[in-house]
N, C-alpha and C positions, 0 to 999 in steps of 0.2 A: 608633392602631394599635400592637399589641404583637407584635413579631416575635421568633422564637427560632430557633436553629440546632439541627438534629438530625442524628445520624449513623445512617443506615439503609442496608440493602441492599434497595431496592425498585425493581424494574424498571419499574413504571408511573411512578413519580416520575422516574426517570432518563430514560425516554422523553419525558416531558413537558418536562423541561428541554432535552434535545437538540432536540426538535421546535420549541420556542420560539426557540432559537438559529438553527436552520435557517430558520425563517420570517423572522427578522430579517435574516439574511444574504441570503436570496433577494431581498428588496426592494432590495438594492444591486447586484445583478447584471443584466446586459443580458437582455432578454426571450428571446433565442435560447438562453441558457444555463440558464434556469429549467427546472425539472423534469428536469434531466440528472443523474440518480443511478441507478447500476446496480451491483450487486454482481457480481464476477467470481470464480468459483471453478473452478480447473482442477486435475484430479487425475491423477497418474501411477499407473497400475495395471499389475500383472503379468498373466500369462496365466491365473492363478487368480482374478483380480479383486481381489487384495489391494492396498491402497493403499501405494505406496512413496514417495510424495512429493506435493507440490502447491504451488500458488501461489494466494494469495487477495488480492484487491484490490477497489477500487471506483472507478468513474468518478464524479466529482463536478465539475459545471460544465465546465471546459475542461481537466481533467487526469485522469490515472489514478494512484491511489496504491496501491502494493504494500504490504500489511501483513505478509504471511507468504510466505516461499519456503523450503521444506524438502524435502530429499532424504534418504532413509535412508542412514546412514553407509557401508554396505557397497557402495553403488552411486554414491557421490559421485565426481567427477572423470571420469565416463563421458559427460558431455555432456547429461545429462537436465535439469539446472538451466537450461542455455542454451536447450534446446528449450522448456521451460515459459516462459521469459522471452520468447522469440521469439513464442510463441503469444499471450501477453497483450499484447505490443507490437502485434501484428496487430490485435487487438481495439481497442486504443487508437487506432490509425490509422483503422480502419473507423468509429469513433465520433467522428473528427475532434478528438481530444484534442491539445492543443498541447505537452504534456510529460507525463512520468512522474516521480513522485518515490518515493523509498524511503529507509529508514534501516537502518543495520547497525552492529554493534559491532565493535571492532578485532579480536576473535578469530573473527568470523564470516566475512563474504563481501565485504569491501571490495575486494580485488583482483579478484574475480570480476565485480563490478559495473563497475569501471573498465575491464576488458577488453571489456565489453559496451557501452561508450560513455557510461557514466554519469559525471558530474563532481560532486565534492564541493562543496557550497555552504555547509556549516556543520559545525562540530565542537563537541562538548561533551567536555571533559576530565574526568578523575577520576570516571568512571562505574564504580561498583563498587569504587572506590578505586584501580583500576589500569588501567582501559581507557578508550578513547575511543569516543564515539558519533558516527557520521558520518551526515550527511544528504546525499543525492545526487539528482541530477536529470538527465534525458535529454530534450533538446528533440526534438520530432518534426516531420517535414515531411510533411504529408498531402496536399499539393497535387499 
C-alpha cells in the first residue's frame, strides 16, 4: 500500500472523515445516547426582522456545546445575551443534557459566562500572544 498526504479544501472528504470518527465514537457510548445530535440556532431579531445577534450550538450525546454567541455591539449589556443563553439552556434541559460547555477568549465574555453560573475547567495561555482561551462548563439538573 502506498499512502500519501494531500492538502485540500474538499467538503466531501471532510464529511467522510468526520463521519468515520462519529461512527467510531458512537460505538463507545451507551445505547440511550446514540443518535443524540441536534443543531440549535437561535436568532435575535428586531422589529424589521434584522438579525441583531444569535447563539449557535449542538446537542451531542449528553451535553450541549455552544459554538457562537454574538450580540451587536450597540445593544450589548442590555440583557439579550443572557436571554439567548437562558433559551438555549431550556432546550438543553428539555433534551436532558447533563451539562453545557463553551469556550471564550479573555477579551470576550469570560465574566458574562461566570455570572451565568459557568465554571472554568481549562485555560490555554498565550493565545494570539497576549490572551487566554477559557473553557467553561455548567452542570444542569434536569430531574
